[in-house]
C-alpha positions in Angstrom: 106.1 137.5 112.0 103.5 134.7 112.0 104.4 131.1 110.2 102.6 130.2 107.2 100.4 126.8 108.4 102.3 123.9 106.9 99.3 122.0 104.8 99.1 117.9 106.2 99.8 115.5 103.8 98.1 112.0 104.2 98.0 109.1 102.2 94.2 107.5 101.2 94.0 103.9 100.4 90.5 103.0 99.0 88.4 100.2 97.7 84.9 99.3 97.1 83.6 95.4 96.7 79.9 94.5 95.2 78.5 90.7 95.6 76.7 91.3 92.1 76.5 93.8 90.4 74.2 95.7 91.3 74.1 94.4 94.8 74.8 94.5 98.5 78.2 96.1 98.4 80.9 97.8 100.7 83.4 100.4 100.8 86.7 100.8 102.9 89.8 102.9 103.2 93.0 103.8 104.9 93.8 107.2 105.9 97.5 107.5 107.2 99.9 110.5 107.9 103.1 109.3 107.5 104.7 111.9 109.0 103.7 110.4 112.5 102.5 107.2 111.4 98.6 107.9 112.9 96.5 105.6 111.3 92.6 105.2 110.9 90.2 102.7 109.2 86.9 103.0 108.1 84.2 100.8 106.3 80.6 100.6 105.7 77.9 99.4 102.8 75.1 99.8 101.3 72.3 96.8 100.4 71.7 97.6 96.6 74.6 99.6 94.7 77.4 98.9 92.4 80.9 98.5 92.4 82.2 101.6 90.5 79.5 103.6 93.7 81.3 102.0 96.2 84.8 102.6 94.9 83.6 106.2 94.7 81.9 106.3 98.5 85.6 105.3 99.6 87.0 107.4 98.8 84.4 110.6 99.8 84.6 108.9 103.1 88.1 109.2 103.3 88.3 112.9 102.3 85.1 113.5 104.1 87.2 112.3 107.4 89.7 114.4 106.9 88.9 117.6 109.1 91.2 120.5 107.2 92.0 121.1 103.8 95.2 118.6 103.2 97.6 117.2 100.4 96.2 113.7 100.1 97.2 111.0 97.8 94.6 108.5 96.7 95.9 105.1 96.5 93.2 103.2 94.5 92.3 100.3 91.9 89.3 101.9 90.9 90.1 103.4 87.0 86.8 104.9 86.8 87.3 106.8 89.8 91.0 108.0 88.9 90.0 109.1 85.8 86.8 110.3 86.3 88.1 112.7 88.9 91.3 113.7 87.1 90.2 113.2 83.3 86.4 113.2 82.7 84.8 115.5 85.5 86.1 119.0 84.3 84.6 118.5 81.6 81.5 116.7 82.4 80.9 120.1 84.5 81.5 122.2 82.0 78.6 120.5 79.8 76.2 120.6 82.4 77.1 117.2 84.4 76.4 115.4 81.0 78.3 113.3 78.8 78.3 113.0 74.6 77.3 109.7 73.9 76.9 109.3 69.9 75.4 112.6 68.8 73.3 113.0 72.0 74.0 114.2 75.4 72.7 111.6 78.6 73.3 112.6 82.2 76.7 111.6 83.9 75.8 107.9 85.7 76.6 108.4 89.5 76.3 112.0 88.9 75.3 112.5 92.9 78.5 110.7 93.8 80.5 112.7 91.3 79.3 116.0 92.9 80.0 115.4 96.3 83.4 113.6 94.8 84.0 116.8 93.7 83.3 118.9 96.7 85.5 117.0 98.3 88.2 117.4 95.9 87.6 120.9 95.9 88.5 121.1 99.6 91.9 119.4 99.4 95.1 119.2 97.1 94.9 115.7 95.6 96.4 113.2 93.2 96.0 109.9 92.7 98.1 106.8 92.3 96.7 103.9 90.5 97.6 99.9 91.9 96.4 96.4 90.5 93.9 95.2 92.5 94.2 91.9 94.0 98.0 92.0 93.4 99.4 92.3 97.1 99.3 95.5 97.9 99.3 95.4 101.7 96.4 98.2 102.3 94.8 97.7 99.0 94.3 94.1 100.7 93.3 95.4 103.6 90.9 97.6 102.0 89.3 94.5 100.7 89.0 92.7 103.0 87.4 95.6 104.8 84.5 96.0 102.1 84.0 92.6 101.6 83.1 92.3 105.2 80.9 95.3 105.4 78.8 94.2 102.0 78.0 90.9 103.6 76.5 92.4 106.3 74.0 93.1 103.6 73.4 89.7 102.0 
């Protein structure tokens, strides 16, 4: 009798930063496997972007780095990413990636990133935890430091 493989559990700490909005931006993540203590950091950036785009990119890159489907706790200071992923995205998808603005329909902002994030969210079992930014949360502070450094490379 074969055993059912256990789905790994990982924590994904993320942050995005932007110098000007839009302007040069950076994203960063820390992936931690609490079971083994293994940890990996990564960051990157873009010359012309927004803070929201960098917040999303951090989550996309972190989830993409996972080599197999996992249970993931995403720890972010971005209400936009957490609420967008959990609350808004199902309706956007149902409405052809459009959102209601007054009496008319408008395309969802950053739709390519939302669709990329959606693909990653479908691969994994994800839950979001919102933390207050710049409040001394060690991993959030580290991600901020990495994201700001990545953004500085494009100034």
